[in-house]
C-alpha positions as CSV (number, residue, x, y, z in Angstrom):
1,M,15.0,-18.5,-1.7
2,D,16.0,-15.8,0.7
3,I,16.8,-13.3,-2.1
4,V,13.3,-14.0,-3.6
5,T,11.7,-13.2,-0.3
6,L,13.7,-10.0,0.1
7,V,12.8,-8.9,-3.4
8,A,9.1,-9.7,-2.7
9,F,9.1,-7.6,0.5
10,V,10.8,-4.6,-1.2
11,I,8.4,-4.7,-4.1
12,S,5.4,-4.9,-1.7
13,I,6.7,-1.9,0.2
14,Y,6.8,0.1,-3.0
15,L,3.5,-1.1,-4.3
16,A,1.6,-0.6,-1.0
17,G,3.0,3.0,-0.9
18,R,2.0,3.8,-4.4
19,L,-1.5,2.2,-4.1
20,A,-2.0,4.1,-0.9
21,E,-0.9,7.4,-2.5
22,R,-3.4,6.9,-5.3
23,R,-6.1,6.4,-2.8
24,G,-5.3,9.6,-0.9
25,R,-3.1,8.1,1.9
26,S,0.5,8.7,2.9
27,F,3.2,6.9,0.9
28,K,5.6,6.9,3.8
29,V,3.1,5.6,6.4
30,W,2.0,2.7,4.1
31,G,5.6,2.0,3.2
32,W,6.4,1.4,6.8
33,I,3.3,-0.6,7.4
34,A,4.3,-2.8,4.4
35,A,7.8,-3.1,5.9
36,F,6.4,-4.5,9.1
37,I,3.7,-6.8,7.7
38,G,5.1,-7.5,4.2
39,P,2.8,-8.4,1.3
40,L,-0.2,-8.5,3.6
41,A,-0.3,-4.7,3.4
42,L,-1.4,-4.8,-0.3
43,P,-4.9,-6.1,0.4
44,L,-5.1,-4.0,3.6
45,V,-4.8,-0.8,1.5
46,F,-8.0,-1.7,-0.3
47,L,-9.9,-2.3,3.0
48,F,-9.7,1.4,3.8
49,P,-11.9,3.9,1.9
50,N,-10.6,5.8,-1.1
51,L,-10.2,9.4,0.1
52,H,-10.0,10.8,-3.4
53,R,-13.6,9.7,-4.3
54,R,-15.2,11.4,-1.3
55,N,-15.3,14.9,-2.7
56,G,-18.2,14.7,-5.0
57,G,-16.7,12.2,-7.5
58,P,-18.7,9.3,-8.9
59,A,-18.4,6.1,-7.0
């Protein structure tokens, strides 16, 4: 069970970083946030606005 939890945390760190990067945020910052709060960082990424869509792109 411990190894499953560890793998889930590592995957959530990577996913949170990649999702944040696609939304115009820093991979490193969100990787660290995910390291501290775990899988809860994934929905948190979506609560912040998408920075790539602000520059005249369709919503």
